[in-house]
VOGU-3710 file (C-alpha; in Angstrom, 3 decimals, decimal comma):
1> mspttlpagq> -4,778/68,829/16,328  -5,205/68,962/12,542  -3,393/66,416/10,347  -0,977/69,078/9,073  -0,037/70,557/12,440  2,717/69,342/14,753  2,826/70,002/18,508  4,800/73,073/19,555  8,537/72,496/19,618  8,418/69,677/17,090
11> dhghvtflga> 9,520/71,061/13,744  8,200/69,644/10,515  10,363/67,032/8,931  9,641/65,386/5,617  9,313/61,774/4,485  9,843/60,490/0,946  8,389/57,052/0,273  10,697/55,871/-2,462  10,442/52,896/-4,794  13,862/51,274/-5,165
21> gpgdpglltl> 12,791/49,031/-8,031  13,321/45,271/-8,299  17,075/45,170/-7,624  19,110/46,818/-10,395  20,371/50,179/-9,034  20,295/51,505/-12,596  16,490/51,414/-12,496  16,269/54,161/-9,861  14,538/57,230/-11,257  16,188/60,648/-11,465
31> ravealanad> 13,771/61,880/-8,808  14,795/59,013/-6,528  18,489/59,856/-6,887  17,736/63,502/-6,080  15,785/62,564/-2,948  18,520/60,216/-1,750  21,194/62,891/-2,206  19,253/65,232/0,120  18,243/62,699/2,786  19,279/63,024/6,443
41> vlvgehevld> 17,927/59,594/7,382  17,547/56,496/5,217  15,117/53,759/6,308  14,692/50,394/4,607  15,260/46,665/4,557  18,831/45,445/4,158  18,587/44,426/0,484  16,845/47,680/-0,439  19,521/49,721/1,343  22,161/47,970/-0,757
51> vvraharsgv> 20,428/49,329/-3,876  19,988/52,955/-2,758  22,867/53,615/-0,351  25,380/54,572/-3,051  23,286/57,630/-3,969  22,954/58,923/-0,402  25,228/61,677/0,829  28,194/60,958/3,088  27,178/60,780/6,730  23,510/59,975/6,158
61> avldtdadpa> 21,986/58,054/9,075  20,792/54,598/8,064  18,059/52,617/9,818  18,173/48,988/8,723  14,791/47,433/9,465  16,400/43,995/9,388  18,730/44,923/12,272  19,108/42,921/15,479  16,275/43,868/17,863  18,551/43,323/20,878
71> aasradtfpg> 20,559/46,383/19,830  17,652/48,741/20,510  18,185/48,723/24,255  21,815/49,745/23,781  21,137/52,610/21,361  21,311/56,306/22,000  18,429/58,339/20,611  17,935/61,374/18,425  17,713/64,418/20,714  14,141/64,972/21,853
81> tgtpqlavvd> 12,773/61,728/20,369  12,692/58,035/21,118  14,237/57,198/17,762  17,550/55,292/17,874  20,539/57,467/17,042  22,926/56,105/14,413  26,696/56,047/14,444  28,749/57,177/11,435  31,830/55,201/10,504  34,200/56,283/7,719
91> gasttagapa> 31,646/58,643/6,220  28,947/55,956/6,028  26,356/55,254/8,648  25,683/52,043/10,498  22,738/51,001/12,592  23,188/51,467/16,305  19,516/50,854/17,000  16,940/48,343/15,808  13,956/49,646/13,852  12,635/46,091/13,576
101> ardaahlvme> 11,821/46,221/17,287  9,567/49,274/16,797  6,469/50,027/14,784  7,745/51,030/11,327  5,284/53,873/10,869  6,136/55,362/14,267  9,831/54,943/13,495  9,570/56,839/10,198  7,664/59,723/11,823  10,036/59,960/14,759
111> aarggrrvvr> 13,035/59,995/12,422  11,483/63,030/10,690  11,180/65,096/13,870  13,409/68,132/14,169  13,214/68,932/10,475  15,032/65,840/9,239  14,500/64,659/5,665  13,708/60,958/5,718  13,723/58,579/2,772  11,704/55,431/3,385
121> avsgdpgldt> 12,908/53,081/0,646  10,900/50,019/-0,330  11,425/47,325/-2,931  9,626/47,831/-6,220  6,955/50,547/-6,074  5,515/52,069/-2,853  1,988/51,723/-4,223  2,385/47,942/-4,286  4,230/47,606/-0,976  2,307/45,783/1,749
131> yaaeemmaca> 2,923/48,323/4,507  3,777/51,610/2,762  0,159/52,774/2,661  -0,201/52,275/6,413  2,964/54,288/7,023  1,697/57,079/4,754  -1,597/57,170/6,663  0,307/57,384/9,931  2,362/60,321/8,600  -0,826/62,092/7,455
141> aggvpfevvp> -2,494/61,564/10,839  0,614/62,739/12,675  1,061/65,878/10,595  4,329/64,769/8,975  4,400/65,902/5,318  5,376/63,246/2,811  5,704/62,550/-0,898  5,814/59,404/-3,011  8,486/58,653/-5,616  7,273/55,712/-7,733
151> gvaaavgvpa> 9,629/52,911/-8,639  9,721/50,097/-11,200  7,490/47,322/-9,877  9,090/43,862/-9,763  6,088/42,366/-11,527  6,854/44,580/-14,540  10,643/45,010/-14,381  11,605/41,373/-13,820  9,738/39,964/-16,872  11,343/42,708/-18,996
161> yagvplrdaq> 14,808/41,585/-17,843  13,851/37,935/-18,382  12,888/38,609/-22,004  9,161/38,039/-21,451  6,967/40,836/-22,881  3,602/40,928/-21,148  1,475/42,216/-24,026  1,436/41,959/-27,796  -0,299/43,637/-30,730  -3,499/41,746/-29,922
171> gadvrfvdar> -3,581/43,441/-26,505  -4,292/40,351/-24,407  -5,249/40,905/-20,766  -2,492/40,953/-18,139  -3,410/39,894/-14,605  -1,182/40,372/-11,563  -1,459/37,988/-8,622  0,315/38,011/-5,268  0,280/34,330/-4,328  0,844/35,161/-0,666
181> tasdrcwtev> -2,546/36,868/-0,356  -4,558/35,451/-3,284  -7,953/33,963/-2,416  -9,534/30,867/-3,951  -11,816/33,179/-5,931  -8,807/35,032/-7,332  -7,170/31,784/-8,522  -10,422/30,694/-10,127  -10,789/33,992/-11,997  -7,231/34,092/-13,366
191> gasdgtvvvs> -7,326/30,382/-14,089  -10,427/30,856/-16,221  -8,865/33,711/-18,207  -6,699/33,233/-21,268  -4,469/36,295/-20,799  -1,001/36,621/-19,315  -0,713/36,077/-15,562  2,178/37,528/-13,566  2,524/35,800/-10,195  4,557/37,196/-7,308
201> ttldsvaaaa> 5,445/34,211/-5,150  8,362/32,449/-3,490  10,640/29,765/-4,849  9,214/27,074/-2,585  5,620/28,008/-3,519  5,946/28,085/-7,323  4,628/24,553/-7,803  1,667/25,262/-5,533  0,820/28,436/-7,500  0,989/26,453/-10,748
211> gelvaggrkp> -1,361/23,877/-9,261  -3,832/26,592/-8,247  -3,912/27,912/-11,823  -4,485/24,428/-13,243  -7,241/23,836/-10,691  -8,749/27,169/-11,757  -8,943/26,076/-15,384  -5,573/26,697/-17,059  -4,243/23,860/-19,215  -1,208/22,040/-17,736
221> dtpmtvtvag> 0,760/22,644/-20,972  0,496/26,451/-20,638  4,047/27,957/-20,842  5,518/29,338/-17,611  8,751/31,160/-16,751  10,127/31,543/-13,251  12,753/34,194/-12,493  14,699/34,520/-9,268  16,839/37,555/-8,268  15,409/39,434/-11,248
231> tttrqrtwta> 17,269/42,460/-12,710  20,466/41,582/-10,821  23,518/39,676/-12,029  22,289/36,747/-9,898  19,170/36,494/-12,072  18,237/33,047/-13,274  15,196/32,038/-15,299  13,639/28,625/-15,881  11,140/27,904/-18,662  8,612/25,082/-18,373
241> tlgtiaqtlk> 4,830/24,606/-18,261  2,340/24,687/-15,425  2,437/20,903/-15,359  6,237/20,487/-15,523  7,617/23,419/-13,520  7,964/21,379/-10,311  10,023/18,714/-12,135  12,077/21,375/-13,968  13,055/23,053/-10,708  13,834/19,693/-9,127
251> qakvlpspeg> 16,093/18,681/-12,019  17,851/22,039/-11,746  18,363/21,234/-8,050  16,542/24,395/-7,085  14,099/22,694/-4,721  14,129/21,814/-1,928  16,492/24,576/-0,859  17,239/26,530/2,327  16,698/29,601/0,136  13,336/28,345/-1,105
261> grpviavvge> 11,618/31,352/0,418  13,270/33,771/-1,970  10,770/35,936/-3,888  10,321/35,117/-7,559  8,250/36,403/-10,456  6,473/33,806/-12,571  4,848/34,607/-15,916  2,166/32,289/-17,281  0,901/32,453/-20,855  1,968/32,176/-24,463
271> rsapaqrdql> 4,205/35,273/-24,144  6,593/33,148/-22,051  6,968/30,385/-24,632  10,567/29,081/-24,770  11,160/29,888/-28,449  10,232/33,522/-27,954  12,195/33,936/-24,731  15,327/32,518/-26,345  15,226/35,412/-28,814  14,332/38,123/-26,307
281> swfeskplfg> 16,511/37,142/-23,346  18,780/40,178/-23,665  19,961/40,386/-20,045  21,020/36,844/-19,155  22,644/36,492/-22,596  25,171/39,277/-21,976  28,675/37,954/-22,741  29,940/38,068/-19,150  26,617/37,672/-17,361  27,199/36,927/-13,698
291> wkvlvprtke> 30,974/36,622/-14,106  32,880/37,725/-11,033  35,869/39,590/-12,495  38,901/40,549/-10,435  40,281/43,989/-11,316  43,664/44,446/-9,606  43,498/48,247/-9,468  42,359/50,853/-6,971  38,693/51,881/-7,014  39,650/55,273/-8,489
301> qaaslsdqlr> 41,713/53,707/-11,272  39,151/51,006/-11,995  36,009/53,187/-12,094  35,497/53,402/-15,864  36,791/49,865/-16,417  34,372/48,468/-13,831  31,501/50,370/-15,456  32,414/48,814/-18,793  32,516/45,327/-17,264  29,079/45,870/-15,711
311> sygavphevp> 27,722/46,758/-19,154  28,732/43,222/-20,209  26,877/41,744/-17,225  29,955/41,144/-15,056  30,396/41,791/-11,344  33,745/43,616/-10,978  35,718/43,261/-7,763  38,527/45,799/-7,311  41,639/44,699/-5,409  44,472/47,269/-5,222
321> tiavepprtp> 47,870/45,672/-5,821  49,926/48,828/-5,324  49,832/51,646/-2,824  51,041/55,160/-3,535  53,308/56,955/-1,067  55,141/60,316/-1,148  58,777/60,382/-2,339  61,396/59,748/0,336  63,041/63,083/-0,459  60,376/65,690/-1,311
331> qqmeravkgl> 62,809/68,569/-2,003  63,161/67,766/-5,719  59,387/67,824/-6,188  59,097/71,085/-4,239  61,719/72,797/-6,427  60,008/71,613/-9,603  56,579/72,890/-8,541  58,092/76,266/-7,677  59,741/76,202/-11,123  56,304/75,930/-12,718
341> vtgryewiaf> 55,332/79,247/-11,157  58,608/81,019/-11,994  58,577/80,061/-15,698  61,249/77,366/-15,699  59,286/74,992/-17,962  57,725/75,029/-21,432  55,941/71,708/-20,885  54,723/69,467/-18,077  53,949/65,841/-18,969  51,672/63,668/-16,838
351> tsvnavkavr> 52,034/59,929/-17,293  49,383/58,776/-14,800  46,460/59,818/-12,658  48,725/59,430/-9,632  51,115/62,022/-11,087  48,223/64,471/-11,450  47,198/63,779/-7,870  50,754/64,286/-6,570  51,126/67,686/-8,292  47,651/68,747/-7,239
361> ekfeeyglda> 48,370/67,930/-3,595  51,611/69,913/-3,748  49,731/72,847/-5,299  47,189/72,773/-2,475  50,019/72,680/0,048  51,357/75,945/-1,418  47,917/77,523/-1,858  48,068/77,245/-5,666  45,388/76,168/-8,111  45,050/75,408/-11,829
371> rafagikvaa> 45,862/79,020/-12,724  49,520/78,231/-12,010  49,581/76,337/-15,325  49,021/79,559/-17,285  51,529/79,793/-20,148  52,671/76,174/-19,725  51,809/73,440/-22,226  50,342/70,318/-20,629  50,582/66,755/-21,960  48,719/63,655/-20,737
381> vgeqtaralv> 49,733/60,121/-21,616  46,158/58,888/-22,028  42,474/59,643/-21,761  42,163/58,659/-18,095  45,023/60,984/-17,133  43,471/63,709/-19,287  40,163/63,335/-17,417  41,994/63,738/-14,091  43,536/66,978/-15,388  40,167/68,300/-16,552
391> afgvkpdlvp> 38,771/67,574/-13,085  41,653/69,688/-11,739  40,634/72,518/-14,079  43,347/71,963/-16,698  42,659/71,071/-20,322  45,694/69,204/-21,730  47,280/70,529/-24,912  48,525/67,127/-26,019  47,020/63,635/-25,677  48,238/60,749/-27,872
401> sgeqsaagll> 46,176/60,405/-31,027  47,146/56,740/-31,327  48,488/54,363/-28,695  47,690/55,553/-25,177  51,215/55,161/-23,819  54,531/56,946/-23,446  55,493/55,722/-26,930  52,224/57,086/-28,331  52,829/60,429/-26,649  56,316/60,666/-28,160
411> edwppydpvf> 54,935/60,083/-31,655  52,891/63,295/-31,347  55,361/65,345/-29,297  56,897/68,223/-31,286  60,694/68,549/-31,450  62,270/71,495/-29,673  62,396/74,553/-31,889  64,435/77,505/-30,518  62,446/79,900/-32,717  59,011/78,955/-31,383
421> dpidrvflpr> 59,911/77,535/-27,964  61,357/80,191/-25,612  62,147/77,515/-23,009  63,609/74,094/-23,720  62,741/72,312/-20,469  60,059/69,705/-19,630  58,854/68,852/-16,118  58,103/65,130/-15,872  56,529/64,117/-12,513  56,227/60,350/-12,311
431> adiatetlva> 56,597/57,162/-10,273  59,886/55,977/-8,839  59,722/52,772/-10,928  58,766/54,364/-14,254  60,629/53,308/-17,391  63,038/55,637/-19,225  61,188/55,521/-22,566  59,670/58,982/-22,318  62,788/60,659/-20,928  65,019/59,222/-23,651
441> glielgwevd> 62,535/60,131/-26,365  62,165/63,742/-25,206  65,935/64,193/-25,040  66,205/62,811/-28,571  63,682/65,469/-29,655  65,972/68,153/-28,255  64,292/68,815/-24,905  65,884/69,082/-21,479  63,966/66,968/-18,964  63,572/67,383/-15,207
451> dvtayrtvra> 62,720/63,777/-14,382  61,203/64,065/-10,886  59,947/61,342/-8,559  56,477/62,607/-7,628  55,375/59,471/-5,797  56,510/55,978/-4,899  54,624/52,800/-5,692  54,801/50,005/-3,144  53,059/46,679/-2,907  49,605/47,026/-1,364
461> spppaetrea> 48,497/45,218/1,769  46,936/41,776/1,228  43,180/41,779/0,556  40,793/40,221/3,108  41,095/36,481/3,725  37,785/35,858/1,939  39,115/37,473/-1,236  42,408/35,574/-1,054  40,547/32,288/-0,729  38,323/33,179/-3,692
471> ikgggfdavl> 41,391/33,956/-5,816  43,164/30,706/-4,984  40,026/28,564/-4,816  38,462/29,480/-8,156  35,840/31,890/-6,829  36,601/34,391/-9,586  35,643/33,762/-13,192  38,319/36,038/-14,670  41,136/38,375/-13,715  42,330/41,360/-15,747
481> ftssstvrnl> 46,060/42,049/-15,611  46,857/45,575/-16,816  50,648/45,427/-16,317  53,434/43,081/-15,330  53,541/44,667/-11,882  49,876/43,791/-11,283  50,727/40,146/-11,980  53,692/40,107/-9,612  51,940/42,064/-6,895  48,665/40,129/-6,977
491> vgiagkphnv> 50,471/36,793/-6,763  52,637/38,246/-3,996  49,817/39,553/-1,794  47,028/37,081/-2,551  48,421/33,985/-4,265  48,080/32,548/-7,765  44,620/32,509/-9,360  43,028/29,052/-9,695  43,450/27,210/-12,979  39,730/27,581/-13,883
501> tviacigpat> 39,993/31,386/-13,757  40,228/33,057/-17,160  43,434/35,116/-17,367  43,272/38,266/-19,507  46,382/40,383/-20,143  46,792/43,847/-21,656  49,778/42,973/-23,856  52,626/40,550/-24,640  54,914/41,743/-21,825  52,175/41,277/-19,234
511> aktaeehglr> 51,255/37,893/-20,726  54,887/36,775/-20,520  55,036/37,744/-16,834  51,800/35,845/-16,189  53,185/32,732/-17,864  56,410/33,050/-15,852  54,217/32,841/-12,745  52,602/29,634/-13,968  49,411/31,195/-15,345  47,855/30,175/-18,649
521> vdvmapepsv> 46,798/33,255/-20,615  43,391/32,968/-22,300  42,798/36,510/-23,533  45,091/39,280/-24,734  44,008/42,778/-25,752  44,538/43,652/-29,435  46,123/46,929/-28,310  47,442/48,184/-24,945  44,212/49,688/-23,587  42,259/48,627/-20,509
531> hklaealadf> 39,010/49,143/-22,401  40,208/47,013/-25,311  41,175/44,397/-22,725  37,621/44,397/-21,335  36,247/44,153/-24,887  38,498/41,174/-25,586  37,274/39,426/-22,434  33,660/40,077/-23,475  34,376/38,594/-26,915  35,881/35,544/-25,210
541> garrraaald> 32,771/35,177/-23,043  30,460/35,530/-26,044  32,322/32,814/-27,979  32,292/30,561/-24,931  28,545/31,033/-24,534  27,891/30,376/-28,227  29,965/27,173/-28,124  27,972/25,857/-25,172  24,650/26,584/-26,870  25,802/24,996/-30,145
551> agdpvtrpse> 26,814/21,874/-28,239  23,504/21,769/-26,383  25,252/22,291/-23,064  24,111/24,603/-20,285  25,790/28,010/-20,202  27,998/28,130/-17,122  30,576/30,508/-15,714  34,237/29,417/-15,505  34,006/29,233/-11,695  31,173/26,693/-12,049
561> rrpgarrrrs> 33,409/24,172/-13,761  34,206/20,921/-12,029  37,085/21,426/-9,564  40,371/20,356/-11,095  38,989/20,343/-14,630  41,679/21,067/-17,215  41,337/24,200/-19,254  42,247/24,337/-22,910  44,529/27,093/-24,032  42,665/29,606/-26,194
571> ttt> 44,635/32,831/-26,259  43,059/35,529/-28,413  44,645/38,584/-29,905
//
């Protein structure tokens, strides 16, 4: 049998050996994202799967090579193969078998049988992975076609995120060493060189690697940086010398540690000198680096806000505080939607994404689509609501040019003019607890308003016990309150945030509600916008970081403060 021929009855599959990079999902290449979106089976270690899974299609089968070997005997198999079949739960796949109990190369090939597209994801770059080459050779010998999608190698990506450039204008040599496999000859050669050395090692072996370099000829006072969890928001970097790194890690209480076996990247040479790294440490100096920020909104509502928080280095955690349910009496909503089609309205005004969703669902129930809005003017109370309309296929005619609120919408809303407006009626689908500001303002402008309850908002179910304990125990560094109801509902379903948690509120009314619940407000947005609120929190974090550095203190997160420590009031506007 030739290497490119499969036995009869066994259709060609395809394997993509994909580099997942050093940990930051944003470092995946465009080609990697494309391959993941088309994969039928995803194979990888647990931490690698966490990086790539979000880009895989719904229902993809996932083989976790860190899975429990005992599960293999209980697993079903792919039809016609010995490969464990995987169960799909809620649109995502979970391991029902145990690849760790089988030869990885055989597993990858078997998963590809029957024409399946397999992505074998590895940390960093496949060309530097210990076993990827063997798996590629096995695919070639077995006639399974494959391709390689390179990834950012940890030895290159991690120093970049730690603010340690590996080369300069003088073009000094850069040597890469894997301490786990390096021979005595290798240590002697790199020790005798005067270039930059990048060492892949583990946290509990850093001191030994430093000793090998000194024994090979490097001076003990040569600068050295050690980075753990590089390119992730758990990243931490220590700067010392070959002779002092062991003491530095000990003083930082890093060693000994049950997690001492964690992989790290160490850079040795003048490029890692402390003065230079202080200026180039762009990642760990982000204003909210590593902050765990509670966002009391649904995942859909919080998407753009969470993205903004991540850009500041934060780790957003969405906790819905309200749930949306249909109105108790749907007849009013049904009549209004029919009125849209029959020409009853001149305008329809959407005050929230949920209102757009409610109307869209009613349209789908009647077999209607965005064309039903023909001849009707559409208003959206803010940019997020406008984006929801565009996704529905409707471009709003009116979005507030100033404040993104009902008051801002009224400032731009034209008064009713019987000459230019053939119909004087506005359809306003909204929540059952909405305020009367918009209704009163439209009536004052001469419009008739059909104020219709499109959905009801109720308090959401409590979050998991782990999240509740983190909220009450100071596990979160900050919480963003975007309305008074989010304050009341979060306290109601999860308890009051700990006194070390930074409280950020979108405006005075929300801040007042927070204070009424015994919370001390640290940050307030300069204008009622969730994005301005996130900016204000980032400014707070930047000032806090600068104050610590000026005082010569270590930069810590609020949750790292001593339990029970008092917090000074520092509200910003």
